[in-house]
C-alpha positions as CSV (number, residue, x, y, z in Angstrom):
1,M,-1.6,1.1,22.9
2,K,-4.4,-1.1,21.8
3,A,-5.8,-1.9,18.5
4,A,-8.8,-3.3,16.9
5,I,-8.7,-4.8,13.5
6,I,-11.9,-4.2,11.6
7,G,-11.9,-7.0,8.6
8,V,-9.4,-9.3,10.0
9,T,-10.8,-12.2,8.0
10,G,-9.4,-10.9,4.8
11,Y,-5.6,-11.5,3.7
12,S,-4.7,-7.9,4.6
13,G,-6.5,-8.1,8.0
14,I,-4.8,-11.5,9.0
15,E,-1.6,-10.0,7.8
16,L,-1.9,-7.2,10.4
17,L,-2.8,-9.6,13.0
18,R,0.3,-11.6,12.2
19,L,2.7,-8.5,12.3
20,L,1.2,-7.0,15.2
21,A,1.6,-10.1,17.6
22,N,5.3,-9.5,17.3
23,H,4.8,-5.6,17.9
24,P,6.3,-4.2,21.5
25,N,3.9,-1.5,21.9
26,I,0.8,-2.2,20.0
27,H,-1.2,-4.9,21.3
28,V,-4.4,-6.3,19.4
29,H,-7.4,-6.0,21.9
30,S,-10.3,-7.0,19.5
31,V,-11.0,-8.2,16.1
32,H,-13.9,-7.9,14.3
33,S,-16.2,-9.0,11.2
34,S,-19.4,-8.4,9.9
35,S,-20.1,-11.8,8.4
36,Q,-18.7,-14.2,11.0
37,T,-19.6,-12.6,14.3
38,G,-19.2,-15.3,17.1
39,M,-16.9,-17.5,15.3
40,K,-13.2,-18.2,17.0
41,L,-10.6,-16.7,14.5
42,S,-8.7,-19.8,14.6
43,E,-11.7,-21.7,13.0
44,V,-11.2,-19.2,10.2
45,Y,-7.3,-19.3,10.1
46,P,-6.2,-22.4,12.0
47,H,-2.5,-21.0,11.5
48,I,-3.0,-18.5,14.0
49,T,-4.2,-21.0,17.1
50,S,-1.0,-20.4,18.9
51,L,-2.0,-16.5,19.3
52,A,-4.7,-15.5,21.6
53,N,-7.9,-17.2,20.9
54,Y,-9.9,-14.1,19.4
55,S,-13.5,-14.5,18.9
56,L,-15.1,-12.1,15.9
57,E,-16.6,-9.3,17.6
58,S,-19.6,-7.1,15.6
59,I,-18.5,-3.6,15.2
60,D,-20.1,-1.5,17.6
61,I,-18.1,1.8,17.1
62,P,-19.0,3.8,20.5
63,K,-17.9,0.4,22.3
64,L,-14.8,-0.3,20.5
65,A,-13.8,3.3,20.5
66,S,-13.9,3.7,24.1
67,E,-11.7,0.4,24.4
68,V,-8.7,1.2,22.0
69,D,-6.2,3.6,20.8
70,I,-6.0,3.1,17.2
71,V,-8.5,1.0,14.9
72,F,-7.2,-0.7,11.5
73,I,-10.0,-0.9,8.9
74,A,-9.2,-4.0,6.2
75,T,-12.5,-4.1,4.4
76,P,-13.2,-4.3,1.0
77,S,-13.9,-0.8,-0.6
78,G,-17.0,0.8,0.2
79,V,-17.1,-0.6,3.6
80,S,-15.3,2.1,5.7
81,T,-17.6,4.9,4.5
82,T,-20.1,3.8,6.8
83,I,-17.4,3.2,9.7
84,V,-15.2,6.0,9.4
85,P,-17.8,8.8,9.8
86,E,-18.5,7.4,13.3
87,L,-15.3,7.0,14.5
88,L,-14.0,10.2,13.7
89,K,-16.9,11.3,16.1
90,H,-14.5,9.7,19.0
91,D,-11.1,10.3,19.9
92,V,-9.3,7.3,18.4
93,K,-6.7,6.9,15.6
94,I,-7.8,5.2,12.2
95,V,-5.9,3.5,9.5
96,D,-7.9,2.9,6.6
97,L,-6.6,0.1,4.1
98,S,-9.4,0.3,1.8
99,G,-9.2,2.7,-1.0
100,D,-12.4,4.7,0.0
101,Y,-10.5,7.8,1.4
102,R,-7.6,8.2,-1.2
103,I,-9.1,10.0,-3.7
104,K,-9.8,13.5,-2.8
105,D,-12.2,14.2,-5.7
106,P,-15.6,12.6,-5.2
107,A,-16.5,12.6,-8.9
108,T,-13.3,11.1,-9.8
109,F,-13.6,8.5,-6.9
110,E,-17.2,7.2,-8.3
111,E,-15.9,7.2,-11.9
112,W,-13.2,4.7,-11.1
113,Y,-14.7,2.6,-8.1
114,K,-18.4,2.6,-9.5
115,H,-20.3,3.2,-5.9
116,P,-20.8,6.5,-3.9
117,A,-18.1,8.3,-2.6
118,P,-17.4,9.1,1.2
119,K,-18.6,13.0,2.2
120,Q,-15.9,15.7,1.4
121,V,-15.9,16.7,5.0
122,D,-14.5,13.3,6.2
123,I,-12.3,12.6,2.8
124,N,-10.8,16.3,3.5
125,Q,-9.5,14.9,7.0
126,A,-7.6,11.6,5.6
127,I,-3.8,11.9,5.0
128,Y,-2.5,9.9,2.3
129,G,-0.1,7.4,4.3
130,L,2.8,7.1,1.8
131,S,5.1,6.8,4.6
132,E,8.2,7.8,3.1
133,W,6.9,11.1,1.4
134,N,4.2,12.3,4.0
135,K,6.0,11.5,7.2
136,E,5.4,15.0,9.0
137,D,1.7,14.7,8.2
138,I,1.3,11.6,9.0
139,K,3.1,12.3,12.6
140,N,0.3,14.9,13.2
141,S,-3.0,13.0,12.0
142,K,-5.8,11.6,13.4
143,F,-6.9,9.7,10.0
144,I,-4.8,7.8,7.8
145,S,-5.9,6.4,4.4
146,N,-3.3,3.5,3.5
147,P,-2.2,3.7,0.0
148,G,-3.0,0.9,-2.6
149,C,-0.3,-1.7,-3.1
150,Y,0.4,-0.6,-6.9
151,P,0.5,2.9,-5.9
152,T,2.8,2.4,-3.3
153,A,5.5,0.3,-5.5
154,T,5.0,2.9,-8.4
155,L,5.1,6.2,-6.4
156,L,8.3,5.3,-4.4
157,G,9.8,4.3,-7.7
158,L,8.8,7.9,-9.5
159,A,9.1,10.1,-6.7
160,P,12.8,11.1,-6.9
161,L,12.4,11.7,-10.6
162,V,9.0,13.7,-10.4
163,Q,9.6,15.9,-7.7
164,N,12.9,17.0,-9.2
165,K,11.2,17.5,-12.8
166,L,13.8,15.3,-14.1
167,I,11.2,13.4,-16.9
168,D,9.2,14.3,-19.7
169,E,5.9,14.3,-17.7
170,K,4.1,12.8,-20.8
171,S,6.0,9.5,-21.0
172,I,5.3,7.5,-18.0
173,V,4.6,4.1,-18.7
174,I,4.0,1.8,-15.7
175,D,4.0,-2.2,-16.4
176,A,3.0,-3.4,-13.1
177,K,2.7,-7.2,-11.9
178,S,0.8,-8.8,-8.9
179,G,0.8,-12.0,-7.1
180,I,-3.0,-13.4,-6.9
181,S,-3.2,-12.2,-3.0
182,G,-3.7,-8.8,-4.2
183,A,-7.1,-9.4,-5.8
184,G,-8.2,-10.6,-2.1
185,K,-9.8,-13.5,-0.3
186,S,-13.1,-13.6,-2.3
187,P,-12.4,-16.0,-5.2
188,S,-12.9,-15.5,-9.2
189,R,-12.8,-16.9,-12.3
190,T,-9.6,-15.0,-12.9
191,T,-8.1,-16.3,-9.5
192,H,-9.6,-19.7,-9.8
193,Y,-6.4,-22.3,-10.0
194,A,-7.3,-23.6,-13.2
195,E,-7.3,-20.1,-14.6
196,S,-4.5,-18.7,-12.8
197,N,-1.8,-21.2,-12.4
198,D,0.5,-21.8,-15.3
199,N,-0.7,-18.6,-16.7
200,F,0.1,-15.0,-17.2
201,S,-2.8,-12.6,-18.0
202,I,-3.3,-8.5,-18.2
203,Y,-6.2,-7.2,-16.6
204,K,-8.3,-4.1,-16.2
205,V,-6.5,-2.4,-19.2
206,N,-6.8,1.5,-18.9
207,R,-9.4,1.1,-16.1
208,H,-7.7,0.0,-13.0
209,Q,-8.8,2.0,-10.0
210,H,-5.2,2.7,-8.8
211,I,-4.7,5.2,-11.8
212,P,-6.3,8.2,-10.5
213,E,-4.5,7.4,-7.0
214,I,-1.3,7.2,-9.1
215,E,-1.9,10.5,-11.0
216,Q,-3.1,12.5,-8.0
217,A,0.0,11.8,-5.9
218,L,2.0,12.7,-9.2
219,K,0.4,15.6,-9.5
220,G,0.9,16.7,-6.0
221,W,4.5,16.5,-6.9
222,D,4.9,18.0,-10.4
223,D,1.4,19.7,-11.8
224,E,2.8,19.3,-15.2
225,V,2.0,15.5,-14.9
226,P,-0.9,14.8,-17.2
227,F,-1.9,10.9,-17.4
228,V,0.0,7.9,-16.9
229,T,-0.2,4.5,-18.8
230,F,-0.7,1.9,-16.3
231,S,-1.0,-1.8,-17.2
232,T,-1.8,-4.4,-14.8
233,H,-0.9,-8.2,-14.8
234,L,-1.7,-11.3,-12.8
235,V,1.3,-13.7,-12.1
236,P,0.8,-17.4,-10.6
237,M,2.5,-16.6,-7.5
238,T,1.0,-15.9,-3.9
239,R,2.8,-12.7,-2.9
240,G,4.5,-9.8,-4.6
241,I,4.4,-7.0,-6.9
242,M,6.9,-5.6,-9.6
243,S,6.4,-2.3,-11.0
244,T,8.7,-1.6,-14.2
245,I,8.0,2.1,-14.9
246,Y,9.8,3.5,-18.0
247,V,9.9,7.4,-18.4
248,N,11.9,9.7,-20.8
249,S,14.7,11.9,-19.5
250,N,14.3,15.7,-20.3
251,S,17.9,16.4,-19.6
252,A,19.5,14.9,-22.7
253,N,22.9,15.9,-22.1
254,T,23.2,15.7,-18.4
255,T,21.5,12.4,-17.4
256,T,23.9,9.6,-16.4
257,L,23.1,6.3,-14.6
258,E,25.4,7.1,-12.0
259,S,23.6,10.6,-11.6
260,L,20.0,8.8,-11.4
261,H,21.7,6.3,-8.8
262,E,23.1,9.1,-6.3
263,L,19.8,10.8,-6.5
264,Y,17.8,7.9,-5.3
265,K,20.5,6.9,-2.6
266,T,20.2,10.6,-1.1
267,S,16.3,10.8,-1.6
268,Y,15.8,7.6,0.7
269,E,19.1,7.9,2.9
270,D,16.3,8.4,5.9
271,S,14.2,5.8,4.6
272,P,14.9,2.6,6.4
273,F,12.4,0.4,4.2
274,V,13.3,1.8,0.7
275,R,16.5,0.0,-0.3
276,I,18.4,1.2,-3.7
277,R,20.3,-1.5,-5.1
278,E,23.4,-0.9,-6.8
279,I,24.1,-0.1,-10.5
280,G,23.5,-3.2,-12.6
281,N,21.6,-5.2,-10.3
282,F,17.7,-5.6,-10.1
283,P,15.5,-6.6,-7.3
284,S,13.1,-9.7,-7.8
285,T,9.7,-10.0,-5.4
286,K,11.1,-13.1,-3.4
287,E,13.8,-10.8,-2.3
288,V,11.4,-8.6,-0.1
289,Y,8.8,-11.5,0.7
290,G,7.1,-11.3,3.9
291,T,8.8,-7.7,4.6
292,N,8.1,-4.0,4.7
293,F,10.8,-3.5,2.3
294,C,10.7,-1.5,-1.2
295,D,13.8,-2.4,-3.1
296,I,14.5,-0.2,-6.6
297,G,16.9,-1.0,-9.2
298,L,17.6,1.5,-11.9
299,A,18.8,1.5,-15.5
300,F,19.4,4.5,-18.3
301,D,19.7,3.8,-22.0
302,P,21.7,6.7,-23.4
303,R,20.6,6.1,-26.9
304,T,16.5,6.4,-26.3
305,Q,17.2,8.6,-23.2
306,R,14.8,6.4,-21.2
307,I,15.0,5.8,-17.6
308,T,13.9,2.3,-16.2
309,I,12.9,1.8,-12.7
310,V,12.1,-1.4,-11.1
311,S,10.6,-1.2,-7.8
312,V,9.2,-4.5,-5.9
313,I,7.2,-4.9,-2.8
314,D,5.2,-7.7,-0.8
315,N,1.7,-6.5,-1.9
316,L,0.4,-7.7,1.7
317,V,3.0,-6.0,3.9
318,K,4.7,-2.6,2.2
319,G,1.7,-2.6,0.2
320,A,-0.9,-3.0,2.9
321,A,-0.4,-4.3,6.4
322,G,3.2,-3.2,6.8
323,Q,2.7,0.0,5.7
324,A,-0.4,0.6,8.0
325,I,1.6,-0.2,10.8
326,Q,4.6,1.8,9.8
327,N,1.9,4.6,9.7
328,A,0.8,4.0,13.0
329,N,4.3,3.9,14.8
330,L,4.7,7.7,12.9
331,M,1.0,8.7,14.6
332,F,2.5,7.4,17.9
333,G,5.8,9.1,18.1
334,L,7.6,5.7,18.0
335,D,10.6,4.5,15.6
336,E,8.9,3.9,12.2
337,M,10.6,0.4,12.2
338,T,9.0,-0.8,15.2
339,G,7.7,-4.4,15.0
340,L,8.4,-4.3,11.3
341,Q,12.5,-5.3,11.5
342,L,11.7,-8.4,9.2
343,V,14.2,-10.7,7.4
344,P,12.8,-11.8,3.9
345,L,11.7,-15.1,3.5
346,F,13.9,-17.0,1.2
347,P,13.6,-19.1,-1.0
């Protein structure tokens, strides 16, 4: 199959190219940029010089759609709302890595994203691409809205408990931390070296745009979930997300760490990219670096009846490009691990 990447000069876009370079079934046919058209991609990213000498092409939707089987959109939020409607007119698969089509209610989207929502008719066509939990819908879809990085780590961590209604739905507290690449390629004051190095900071307190995405998915599994407390922190490292989640058990006399561990092992036994740690073992971000794995560790405090879930991913792989390729594999009827059988980079 032939693929196009729109927004290849961003971190998620260039990660897509890196991963697809080793994919046996999907070949990157063309790469596209709205701001650097005509340049060689190796001028922007010299580290890919050994790959085919791609030139950055303009975004001509009819031409592009006639040449490829799938389009990956790795643009900032707001851009894909002008691209997706045109692509939907053609017989081409779409995986959108931006946040534009994740939220099903346009009013909620505009409240959190602060710009106009896509048309409802287009939103309705988008399947939320949380690969482990929407597999059958993804297989039959033409258009995937790839989840955000924080929601991926958080929802994979919470899903078994929420789907089985084992928690007090009002008790969900998510303490999440991300490396600086999660902020994207464009620099800002908070991502400036002098501000981020040797520092640890909280940001977007109670107003992060991933809050409604997380709540929407949780409510889909258990409509008793009202809201969540979600805090995000910037860590002075390049890649990685750790989502530490606290919830109260609603089964005071029956919950044990052993039963929770068995639930997670069973829930993800057919999910090759989710690795459940043994009891007493907790993951770190370095242990999934450069891969599509999500590693999860569990704890339970019988004194407080509180469950702690620690979920880690690489924000640019499982949180973006890797999950996009996993979804593409499912859409094309391939094994979901195709092209993603990577060993973590360590140290």
